[in-house]
C-alpha positions in Angstrom: 0.4 -34.8 1.5 -2.1 -31.9 1.5 -0.5 -28.6 0.1 -1.9 -26.6 2.8 -0.7 -28.8 5.5 2.8 -28.9 3.8 2.9 -25.2 3.9 1.8 -25.2 7.6 4.6 -27.6 8.7 7.2 -25.9 6.6 6.6 -22.4 8.2 6.1 -23.8 11.6 9.9 -24.9 11.5 11.2 -21.6 10.5 13.1 -19.5 13.0 11.1 -16.4 11.5 7.5 -15.4 12.2 5.4 -15.7 9.2 2.2 -13.7 8.8 0.4 -13.7 5.5 -2.7 -11.9 4.3 -4.6 -12.1 1.2 -5.8 -9.1 -1.1 -8.7 -8.5 1.2 -6.5 -8.4 4.3 -7.8 -11.6 5.6 -5.0 -13.6 7.4 -4.3 -17.0 5.6 -1.1 -18.0 7.2 0.0 -17.5 10.8 2.8 -19.7 12.4 3.9 -20.7 15.6 6.9 -18.2 15.7 4.8 -15.1 15.0 2.4 -16.3 17.7 5.1 -16.1 20.2 6.6 -12.9 19.1 3.2 -11.0 18.8 1.7 -12.8 21.9 -1.4 -14.0 20.2 -2.6 -17.1 18.7 -3.5 -18.2 15.3 -7.0 -18.5 16.3 -7.2 -14.9 16.9 -6.2 -13.7 13.4 -6.8 -16.6 11.0 -9.7 -16.0 8.5 -10.0 -12.5 10.0 -9.6 -9.3 8.2 -6.7 -7.1 9.7 -9.2 -4.1 10.2 -11.5 -6.2 12.6 -8.4 -6.8 14.9 -7.5 -4.9 17.9 -6.5 -1.2 17.0 -2.9 0.2 17.7 -1.1 -2.7 16.5 1.6 -0.8 14.5 2.7 -3.9 12.6 -0.7 -4.9 11.4 -1.1 -1.2 10.2 2.1 -1.6 8.3 1.0 -4.8 6.6 -2.1 -3.1 5.6 -0.3 0.0 4.1 1.9 -2.6 1.9 -1.3 -4.4 0.8 -2.5 -1.1 -0.2 0.6 0.5 -1.8 2.3 -2.6 -3.3 5.5 -1.1 -1.8 7.7 -3.2 0.6 8.8 -1.8 4.0 12.1 -3.4 5.0 14.1 -3.7 8.5 11.4 -2.1 10.7 12.7 -2.6 14.4 10.1 -2.9 17.0 10.3 -3.5 20.9 7.5 -5.7 22.2 6.7 -8.3 24.8 6.5 -12.0 23.8 4.2 -14.7 24.9 6.4 -15.6 27.7 6.3 -11.9 29.0 9.9 -11.1 27.9 10.7 -7.8 26.3 12.2 -8.5 22.9 13.5 -6.5 19.9 12.0 -7.8 16.4 13.3 -6.8 12.9 10.2 -6.8 10.7 9.9 -6.8 6.9 6.9 -6.5 4.9 6.6 -7.5 1.2 3.6 -7.4 -1.4 2.8 -10.5 -3.1 2.1 -9.3 -6.6 0.8 -11.2 -9.8 0.6 -9.4 -13.2 0.9 -6.0 -11.5 -2.0 -6.7 -9.2 -1.3 -6.8 -5.5 -2.8 -10.4 -4.4 -1.6 -10.2 -0.8 1.2 -9.4 1.6 3.6 -11.0 3.8 5.1 -10.1 7.2 8.5 -11.7 8.2 9.5 -11.2 11.9 13.0 -12.1 13.2 13.9 -11.9 16.9 16.9 -9.7 17.2 17.2 -9.6 20.9 20.1 -12.0 21.5 22.0 -10.4 18.5 21.7 -7.0 20.0 22.7 -8.4 23.6 25.9 -10.1 22.2 26.7 -6.8 20.2 26.5 -4.9 23.6 28.7 -7.4 25.2 31.0 -7.3 22.9 31.6 -3.5 22.9 31.2 -3.0 26.6 27.8 -1.6 26.1 29.1 0.8 23.2 28.9 0.8 19.5 29.8 -2.5 17.7 32.1 -3.1 15.0 29.3 -3.3 12.5 28.0 0.0 13.4 31.6 1.4 13.4 31.7 0.1 9.7 28.4 1.6 8.8 29.6 5.0 10.2 33.1 5.0 8.5 31.3 4.1 5.1 28.8 6.9 5.5 31.9 9.3 5.8 33.0 8.6 2.2 29.4 8.5 0.9 28.3 11.6 2.6 31.4 13.6 1.7 30.3 13.4 -1.9 26.6 14.2 -1.2 24.4 17.0 -2.3 25.5 20.5 -3.0 24.0 23.9 -3.2 23.4 23.7 -7.0 21.8 20.2 -6.5 18.6 21.9 -4.6 15.8 21.9 -7.1 13.3 24.9 -6.6 12.4 28.3 -8.2 9.6 29.4 -5.8 10.0 32.3 -3.6 10.1 30.0 -0.6 12.7 27.8 -2.0 14.9 30.8 -3.2 14.8 32.2 0.4 16.0 28.6 1.7 18.7 28.4 -0.8 20.0 31.9 0.2 20.0 30.8 3.8 21.9 27.7 3.0 24.5 29.7 1.1 25.1 32.2 3.9 25.2 29.4 6.4 27.8 27.6 4.2 30.1 30.9 4.4 30.2 31.0 8.1 31.1 28.3 10.6 28.2 28.6 12.9 25.9 25.8 14.2 22.6 25.3 12.5 19.2 23.9 13.3 17.1 22.8 10.1 13.5 22.1 10.7 10.8 21.1 8.3 8.1 18.2 7.8 9.2 14.8 7.1 10.4 14.4 3.5 11.1 18.0 2.7 15.0 17.4 2.2 16.2 18.7 5.4 19.5 16.3 5.2 20.0 17.3 1.6 20.3 21.0 3.2 22.8 19.9 5.5 24.9 18.3 3.2 24.8 21.3 0.9 26.0 23.4 4.0 28.9 21.0 4.7 29.9 20.9 1.0 29.9 24.6 0.5 31.9 25.3 3.4 35.6 25.5 4.3 34.8 22.1 5.8 34.1 20.4 2.7 37.4 18.4 2.5 36.8 17.1 6.0 34.6 14.3 7.6 30.8 14.6 7.3 29.1 12.2 9.7 25.4 11.8 10.1 23.4 10.0 12.6 19.7 9.5 13.5 19.4 10.0 17.0 16.1 8.3 17.4 17.7 5.0 16.0 20.3 5.2 19.0 19.4 3.0 22.0 19.2 5.0 25.1 21.8 3.2 26.9 24.2 3.6 24.3 23.8 7.3 23.2 26.7 8.7 25.3 29.3 6.0 24.1 28.1 6.4 20.4 28.5 10.1 20.8 31.7 10.4 22.7 33.4 7.2 22.6 34.7 4.9 25.2 38.3 4.4 26.8 39.8 0.8 27.3 39.7 -0.2 31.2 37.2 2.4 32.1 34.8 -0.2 32.9 34.3 -3.9 32.5 34.7 -4.9 28.7 35.4 -1.4 27.6 37.7 -0.9 24.4 39.1 2.2 23.1 36.4 3.3 20.5 35.9 6.7 19.1 32.5 8.3 19.2 30.8 10.6 16.6 32.5 13.6 17.6 36.2 12.2 17.2 35.1 10.8 13.9 33.5 14.0 12.5 36.7 16.1 14.0 37.6 19.1 11.8 34.4 18.5 9.9 30.7 18.4 10.4 28.3 16.2 12.5 24.8 16.0 11.3 22.3 14.9 14.2 19.0 14.0 12.9 16.0 14.0 15.1 18.5 15.5 17.8 15.5 16.0 20.2 15.3 12.3 20.7 18.6 12.3 22.7 18.1 12.0 26.6 18.3 15.2 28.6 21.5 14.0 30.2 23.1 13.7 27.1 21.7 17.0 25.9 23.4 18.6 28.7 26.8 16.8 27.9 26.3 17.8 24.2 25.9 21.5 25.3 29.4 21.4 26.9 30.9 20.1 23.7 29.2 23.1 21.9 30.5 25.5 24.3 34.4 24.8 24.5 34.8 21.8 22.2 35.8 19.4 25.0 34.2 16.2 26.4 35.2 13.0 28.2 34.7 9.6 26.7 32.8 7.3 28.6 35.1 5.6 31.3 37.8 8.3 30.7 39.3 11.0 32.8 41.4 12.9 30.3 39.2 15.5 28.2 39.2 15.3 24.5 39.5 18.5 22.5 37.5 18.4 18.9 36.6 21.0 16.5 33.2 20.0 15.0 30.4 22.0 13.5 27.0 20.6 14.4 23.9 20.7 12.0 20.9 19.7 13.9 17.6 18.6 12.2 14.2 18.0 13.7 10.6 17.6 12.0 9.1 18.9 15.0 8.7 22.6 16.2 11.5 23.4 18.6 9.3 25.7 20.7 6.7 23.2 21.4 9.5 20.6 22.1 11.0 22.9 24.8 7.5 23.6 26.2 7.0 19.8 26.5 10.4 19.3 28.2 11.8 17.3 25.5 14.4 19.7 24.5 16.7 22.0 26.9 16.4 25.7 26.1 20.0 26.3 26.5 21.0 23.6 24.1 18.5 25.2 21.5 19.8 28.4 21.7 23.5 27.0 21.5 22.6 25.1 18.2 20.0 27.2 16.7 22.3 30.4 15.9 21.2 29.8 12.5 17.7 28.2 11.8 16.5 27.3 8.5 12.9 26.1 8.0 12.3 23.9 4.7 8.9 24.5 3.4 6.5 21.7 2.6 5.8 20.8 -0.9 2.4 22.1 -1.0 3.6 25.7 0.2 6.4 25.5 -2.7 4.1 27.1 -5.4 5.7 26.4 -9.0 8.2 23.8 -7.7 5.8 20.7 -8.3 6.3 20.6 -12.0 9.8 20.9 -11.9 10.7 18.4 -9.4 8.2 15.9 -11.0 10.2 16.4 -14.3 13.5 15.9 -12.4 12.4 12.6 -10.9 10.7 11.3 -14.1 14.0 11.9 -16.0 16.2 10.4 -13.3 14.2 7.1 -12.7 13.4 6.7 -16.4 17.1 6.9 -17.3 17.9 4.3 -14.4 15.6 1.9 -16.1 16.5 2.9 -19.6 13.2 4.0 -20.4 13.6 7.6 -21.2 11.9 10.0 -22.4 8.8 9.2 -20.3 5.6 11.7 -19.9 2.8 12.4 -17.5 -0.7 12.4 -19.1 -3.1 15.3 -18.0 -4.9 13.4 -15.6 -2.0 12.4 -13.7 -0.8 16.1 -13.9 -4.0 17.3 -12.3 -3.9 14.4 -9.7 -0.3 15.8 -8.7 -1.8 19.3 -8.4 -4.6 18.4 -6.0 -2.8 15.7 -4.0 -1.8 16.7 -0.4 1.7 15.4 -0.5 2.1 14.8 3.4 5.2 12.8 2.7 6.3 16.0 0.7 9.4 15.5 -1.9 10.3 12.1 -0.6 6.6 11.0 -1.5 6.6 12.5 -4.9 10.0 10.7 -5.6 8.6 7.6 -4.5 5.2 7.9 -6.4 7.0 8.8 -9.6 9.6 5.8 -9.1 6.9 3.5 -8.6 5.0 5.0 -11.9 8.1 4.5 -13.8 8.6 1.0 -12.9 4.7 0.1 -13.6 4.7 1.2 -17.1 4.8 -1.9 -19.3 4.4 -0.3 -23.0 4.6 3.1 -24.4 6.2 6.3 -22.7 3.2 7.8 -21.0 2.4 7.5 -17.4 -1.5 7.3 -16.7 -3.3 7.0 -13.5 -3.2 3.1 -13.6 0.5 3.2 -13.1 0.4 5.2 -9.7 0.5 3.7 -6.4 -2.9 2.1 -5.0 -3.1 4.3 -2.0 -2.4 7.5 -4.3 -5.2 6.8 -6.6 -7.7 5.6 -3.8 -7.2 9.0 -2.1 -7.7 10.9 -5.3 -10.8 9.1 -6.1 -12.0 9.9 -2.6 -11.3 13.5 -3.0 -13.4 13.6 -6.3 -16.3 11.8 -4.3 -16.5 14.6 -1.7 -15.4 14.8 2.1 -17.1 14.9 5.5 -20.8 14.0 5.7 -21.0 14.1 1.8 -18.4 11.7 1.7 -20.0 9.3 4.1 -23.2 9.4 2.0 -21.5 8.6 -1.0 -19.5 5.8 0.4 -19.4 2.9 -1.9 -20.1 4.8 -4.9 -16.5 5.6 -5.9 -13.3 3.7 -5.2 -12.9 4.5 -1.6 -12.5 1.6 0.8 -13.6 1.3 4.3 -10.0 1.7 5.5 -9.4 4.9 3.4 -12.6 6.5 4.9 -11.9 5.5 8.6 -8.1 6.9 8.1 -9.5 10.1 7.3 -11.9 10.2 10.2 -9.1 8.9 12.5 -6.6 11.7 11.2 -9.4 14.4 11.7 -9.9 13.2 15.1 -6.3 13.4 16.3 -5.7 16.9 14.5 -8.7 18.1 16.6 -7.4 16.8 19.8 -4.1 18.1 19.3 -5.5 21.6 18.5 -7.5 21.2 21.8 -4.4 20.7 23.8 -2.2 23.2 21.8 -0.2 20.6 20.3 0.8 18.7 23.6 1.3 15.1 22.6 1.3 13.9 26.0 -2.1 15.3 27.0 -3.6 14.4 23.4 -2.5 10.8 23.9 -4.1 10.9 27.5 -7.4 12.4 26.1 -7.7 9.7 23.2 -6.9 7.0 25.5 -3.7 5.7 23.9 0.0 5.7 24.7 2.4 8.4 23.6 4.3 6.1 21.4 1.1 4.9 19.5 0.1 8.6 19.1 3.6 9.6 17.8 3.0 6.6 15.2 -0.2 8.0 14.2 1.2 11.5 13.8 4.0 10.1 11.7 1.7 7.9 9.8 -0.8 10.7 8.8 2.0 13.2 8.5 0.3 15.8 11.0 
């Protein structure tokens, strides 16, 4: 039997959707299951470069990113409409295909999780399921032994000021809002505040509010009472789990406005009613709220209640971006180099001068998290010796550095093709500039900007996150 035909037959009987591209981003495999999930046919994508397909497909963009960086992305949940017009929840994972340290392609695996989510919801009466409760209980043990104030790395004036604020916040029992760009270490600061406070021997519970389904938000936060409604069981919510300790609400501005109102009541007098319950519950919980967006803009856009902001933000700490922390880059790079080098038993390791210079001029849109990922990748790419050079760094990093060296704007366009820039890199920079300009014109209003650019608000939010704007 023909090998290609055999592969086609094998992938078509799988329950998972399979999408494979070669090193140039051209689709070489697209099975029947992925056709149904993504509502397009194999004829639409086979033998075509992903860049030539319709724009705004977030999963195609992630596949391109994995192809460029050589780093996998696992368990990305995405809601979409399938071929039959049904709304489905899909778990996507993206893996690079690497041969001799060279990315030869990438594969996307899609699993339809709609039925599993439905069964979970039924099993808990539209509340948290057992697996989710187990995850939260495990996080209590994990986070209680988390970061401490002395673990905060940084000697710049900006970080010294943040450390001072963290120390002062740990001394009192007031609610805190921590702001800052993605990857700056906001949750680390939250853990440090808890572990330096009088509540350090009590539970520390953390939850990403953006990951909570809207119809489950109330029951996840406040719990449920058996008999309160059909299928309901006695289940503690996050506030009860954190009683006596600290509750960290990441991306708290993602909570529906109605839940924000109920959250305000708990912050005011420490009481709430579980879903389906009549008797109020009393808790003693300190709340640390985290957001990577400007709270003032969120309030102006109607996404955050002003009274909730004033109740939560008694203390407000802004964690600076890595580019604003002068002098901390070398310190952090040395820390991560030793950490990951010891993990793979390859210490000591050193950065050559070209890498140091590249680090100094890189934008670091992902901040400390991105620096950590870049160094971890480099440490694992060193095959001999103990010096990390530019060839050991992720492909996207090298591409951007080379592109910066060959100029920007019109000069970059004129020089396109003379360096190592790809069309994808160039177009991404142009796209980022357009979005930035539109956001400035609309004074940061995401909804108006999306309308001006002719795209959905969700798609624009994805772009903003992608380009670290």
